C-alpha positions in Angstrom: 2.9 -10.2 -11.3 2.6 -7.5 -8.6 5.3 -6.7 -6.2 4.5 -6.1 -2.5 6.6 -3.0 -2.6 5.4 -1.2 -5.7 3.3 -1.5 -8.8 5.3 0.0 -11.7 3.6 -2.1 -14.3 0.6 -4.1 -13.0 -1.8 -4.0 -10.1 -4.7 -6.2 -9.0 -7.7 -4.6 -7.5 -11.0 -5.7 -5.8 -14.3 -3.9 -6.2 -17.2 -4.9 -4.0 -20.8 -4.1 -5.0 -21.9 -4.3 -1.4 -25.4 -5.6 -0.7 -26.7 -3.2 1.9 -29.5 -5.6 2.8 -27.0 -8.0 4.5 -28.1 -7.9 8.1 -25.5 -6.6 10.6 -26.0 -5.9 14.3 -23.2 -3.5 15.3 -20.2 -1.7 14.0 -18.0 -4.6 15.0 -20.3 -6.9 13.0 -19.9 -4.6 10.0 -16.1 -4.7 10.4 -16.1 -8.5 10.6 -18.2 -8.7 7.4 -15.8 -6.4 5.6 -12.8 -8.4 7.0 -14.1 -11.6 5.5 -14.5 -10.0 2.0 -11.1 -8.5 2.1 -9.6 -11.8 3.1 -11.2 -13.4 0.0 -9.8 -10.7 -2.2 -6.3 -11.0 -0.6 -6.2 -14.7 -1.5 -6.7 -13.7 -5.1 -3.8 -11.3 -5.0 -5.7 -8.0 -4.7 -3.8 -5.1 -3.3 -6.5 -2.4 -3.6 -10.0 -3.0 -2.1 -12.9 -0.6 -2.9 -16.3 -0.4 -1.3 -19.2 1.9 -2.6 -20.6 5.2 -1.8 -22.8 5.3 1.4 -21.9 1.7 2.3 -22.5 3.3 5.7 -26.2 3.0 5.1 -25.9 -0.6 6.1 -25.5 0.7 9.6 -29.2 1.7 9.5 -29.8 -1.9 10.5 -28.8 -0.9 14.1 -29.9 2.7 14.2 -31.6 3.9 17.4 -35.4 3.7 17.5 -37.1 6.9 16.6 -34.2 8.4 14.6 -35.7 10.8 12.1 -34.7 11.0 8.4 -33.1 14.4 8.9 -31.0 13.0 11.8 -29.6 10.0 9.9 -26.6 11.8 8.4 -25.5 13.2 11.7 -26.0 9.8 13.4 -23.9 8.0 10.7 -21.2 10.7 11.1 -21.2 9.9 14.8 -20.4 6.3 14.0 -17.8 7.1 11.3 -14.7 7.5 13.7 -15.3 3.9 14.9 -15.6 2.7 11.3 -12.3 4.5 10.5 -10.6 2.7 13.4 -11.7 -0.7 12.0 -10.7 0.3 8.5 -7.2 1.4 9.6 -6.7 -2.1 11.2 -8.1 -4.0 8.1 -5.9 -2.1 5.7 -2.8 -3.1 7.7 -4.0 -6.6 8.3 -4.6 -7.4 4.6 -1.8 -5.1 3.3 -4.2 -3.3 1.0 -5.0 0.2 -0.1 -8.6 0.3 1.3 -11.2 2.7 0.0 -13.8 2.1 2.7 -16.6 3.5 0.6 -18.0 6.9 1.6 -19.8 8.0 4.8 -21.0 11.2 6.4 -18.3 13.1 8.2 -18.7 16.0 10.7 -17.1 19.3 9.6 -16.5 19.9 13.3 -16.9 16.8 15.6 -17.4 19.2 18.5 -20.3 20.9 16.8 -22.3 18.6 14.5 -24.7 21.4 13.8 -22.1 22.9 11.4 -22.9 20.1 9.0 -21.5 17.0 7.3 -19.8 16.1 4.1 -20.1 12.9 2.1 -16.6 11.7 2.3 -14.6 8.7 0.9 -12.3 7.2 3.5 -9.0 5.9 2.1 -6.4 4.0 4.1 -3.0 2.6 3.3 -1.3 -0.3 5.1 1.5 2.1 6.0 -0.9 4.0 8.2 -1.9 7.0 6.1 -5.6 8.1 6.3 -7.0 10.3 3.5 -10.4 11.9 3.1 -11.9 12.9 -0.2 -15.1 14.8 0.1 -17.8 14.6 -2.6 -17.6 17.8 -4.7 -20.9 17.8 -6.6 -23.9 16.8 -4.5 -27.2 15.4 -5.9 -30.4 17.4 -5.2 -31.4 14.8 -2.6 -28.2 15.3 -0.7 -28.9 19.0 -0.3 -32.5 18.9 0.8 -32.8 20.5 4.3 -35.5 18.1 5.5 -33.5 15.0 4.4 -29.8 14.4 4.2 -28.7 18.1 3.8 -24.9 17.7 3.1 -22.2 20.2 2.4 -20.1 19.8 -0.8 -16.3 19.5 -0.6 -14.0 22.0 -2.1 -10.7 20.2 -2.6 -9.5 17.3 -4.7 -6.3 15.3 -4.0 -4.0 12.9 -5.7 -1.7 10.7 -3.5 1.1 8.4 -4.3 1.1 4.9 -3.1 3.7 2.3 -4.0 4.5 3.9 -7.2 0.9 4.7 -8.2 -0.7 8.1 -8.5 -4.2 7.4 -7.0 -7.3 9.5 -6.7 -11.0 9.1 -5.7 -14.1 10.7 -7.1 -17.5 9.9 -5.6 -20.4 9.0 -7.9 -21.9 12.2 -9.4 -18.4 13.8 -9.4 -17.3 11.4 -12.2 -20.2 12.8 -14.4 -18.8 16.4 -14.3 -16.7 17.3 -17.4 -15.4 20.4 -15.7 -13.6 18.2 -13.2 -12.2 16.1 -16.0 -10.5 19.2 -17.5 -8.9 19.9 -14.1 -7.7 16.3 -13.7 -6.2 15.7 -17.1 -2.8 17.2 -16.4 -2.4 15.4 -13.0 -0.9 12.1 -14.3 -3.3 9.9 -12.4 -2.6 6.1 -12.7 -5.7 4.8 -10.9 -9.0 6.7 -10.3 -11.5 5.0 -8.0 -15.2 5.7 -8.1 -17.4 4.6 -5.2 -21.1 5.2 -6.2 -24.7 4.7 -5.1 -27.4 4.5 -7.8 -31.0 3.5 -7.2 -32.0 2.7 -10.8 -30.4 1.4 -14.1 -30.5 4.9 -15.5 -28.3 6.2 -12.6 -25.9 3.2 -12.9 -25.5 3.9 -16.7 -24.9 7.6 -16.1 -22.1 7.0 -13.6 -20.5 4.0 -15.3 -20.9 5.5 -18.8 -19.2 8.7 -17.7 -16.5 6.7 -15.9 -15.6 5.0 -19.2 -15.5 8.4 -20.9 -13.2 9.7 -18.2 -10.8 6.8 -18.8 -10.5 8.0 -22.4 -10.2 11.7 -21.4 -7.7 11.2 -18.6 -5.8 8.3 -20.3 -6.0 6.4 -17.1 -7.5 3.3 -15.4 -10.8 3.8 -13.6 -12.4 1.3 -11.2 -16.1 1.9 -10.2 -18.4 0.1 -7.9 -21.8 0.8 -6.4 -24.2 -0.4 -3.8 -26.8 -3.1 -4.3 -29.8 -4.3 -2.3 -31.9 -2.4 0.2 -30.6 -1.4 3.6 -32.6 -2.5 6.6 -34.5 0.4 8.1 -33.7 2.7 5.2 -35.8 5.8 4.7 -34.0 7.1 1.6 -33.0 4.4 -0.9 -35.7 1.7 -1.4 -33.6 0.2 -4.2 -29.9 0.1 -5.2 -28.8 -1.0 -8.6 -25.1 -1.3 -9.6 -22.1 -3.5 -10.3 -18.4 -3.2 -10.7 -16.2 -2.2 -13.7 -12.6 -1.4 -14.6 -12.2 0.9 -17.6 -9.1 1.7 -19.6 -8.5 4.0 -22.5 -9.8 2.7 -25.9 -6.4 1.9 -27.3 -5.3 -1.0 -29.6 -2.8 -2.2 -27.0 -5.6 -2.5 -24.4 -8.1 -4.3 -26.6 -9.8 -1.4 -28.2 -13.1 -1.4 -26.2 -12.0 0.4 -23.0 -13.5 -2.4 -20.8 -10.9 -4.3 -18.8 -13.3 -6.2 -16.5 -16.9 -5.9 -15.3 -19.7 -7.7 -13.5 -23.4 -7.6 -14.6 -25.3 -4.9 -12.7 -28.1 -6.0 -10.4 -30.6 -4.8 -7.8 -29.8 -7.6 -5.3 -27.8 -10.8 -5.8 -29.3 -12.4 -2.7 -25.9 -12.6 -1.1 -23.1 -10.3 0.0 -23.0 -8.4 -3.3 -20.8 -9.4 -6.2 -17.0 -8.8 -6.0 -14.9 -8.2 -9.0 -11.2 -9.1 -8.9 -9.5 -7.3 -11.7 -6.1 -9.0 -12.0 -2.9 -7.5 -13.3 -4.3 -4.2 -14.7 -1.5 -2.9 -16.9 -1.0 0.5 -15.3 2.5 0.7 -16.7 1.3 0.4 -20.2 -1.4 3.0 -19.6 1.2 5.3 -18.1 3.3 4.9 -21.3 0.3 5.7 -23.5 -0.4 8.8 -21.4 3.2 9.8 -21.8 3.0 10.0 -25.6 2.3 6.6 -27.1 -1.5 6.9 -27.4 -3.1 7.1 -30.8 -4.6 10.5 -30.6 -4.7 11.7 -26.9 -4.0 15.4 -26.8 -3.1 15.6 -23.1 -4.7 18.1 -20.8 -6.6 19.8 -23.5 -8.4 23.0 -22.2 -10.2 24.5 -25.3 -8.9 27.9 -24.1 -8.3 28.9 -27.8 -12.0 28.2 -28.8 -14.3 31.1 -29.2 -18.1 30.6 -29.0 -20.1 32.4 -31.6 -23.8 32.7 -30.9 -26.0 33.7 -33.9 -29.6 34.7 -33.9 -31.9 34.8 -36.9 
């Protein structure tokens, strides 16, 4: 039902809960592995392909001997330009919007000491490259002796083949303050790469993603890492899955769940891939435009006064 030129009414997306424990030996090996998964998705009609947060930790399998924990982020950022080159090629090859997960990125490649962001890498087959930094970092991402990242300061929405698309990384989807900023932006598809070590983390991220679909009256696709990266020092477990959420409207089946996989620690393979076919983005757009049951639009609560009483 999708057109190769635009997606005014329906789009099919692929979300890959990448198993970080799959052995790879080099960046080229990583790219070949991703290429194979994208080819499988393309055969099923997917035009959007999403990998999870810190899928770059799979590169730890070929990290140099003696690399210390507090050097890992800078080392992954050193590898990121090569990963970007592969991702540009794969996006064009498979004619897909490609969210290549997230990876560390040097603020200044000439001076790595200035720090790194956790950045989603987004590529279009037309040749556009978009970076979306993680805005709200976890405590572990800010520890000076560990991964010590710098939060992003900007959020962007881009148009691709008729869709208004945006990306939020993991913890960002849990922030109600961001939801208030995003509600007026007319987003058609919000993609959420994540990394969670435990079922509690998975349910926080995916539960909030479902809530954001209601609050923003949009489609949200979320996926996370699974398995344990070879040579990891930070994440002994990863637990997640894939889901596509829609607003809880009668025309969309009431529940807000369009498609999902069962979350897992490790599926013993490549990590489960969800192909969510023919997501009705046009219908959701119409609901957002005024056809929804009760959606108030970009509601700000500016008129609400807080009264604190003490006894």
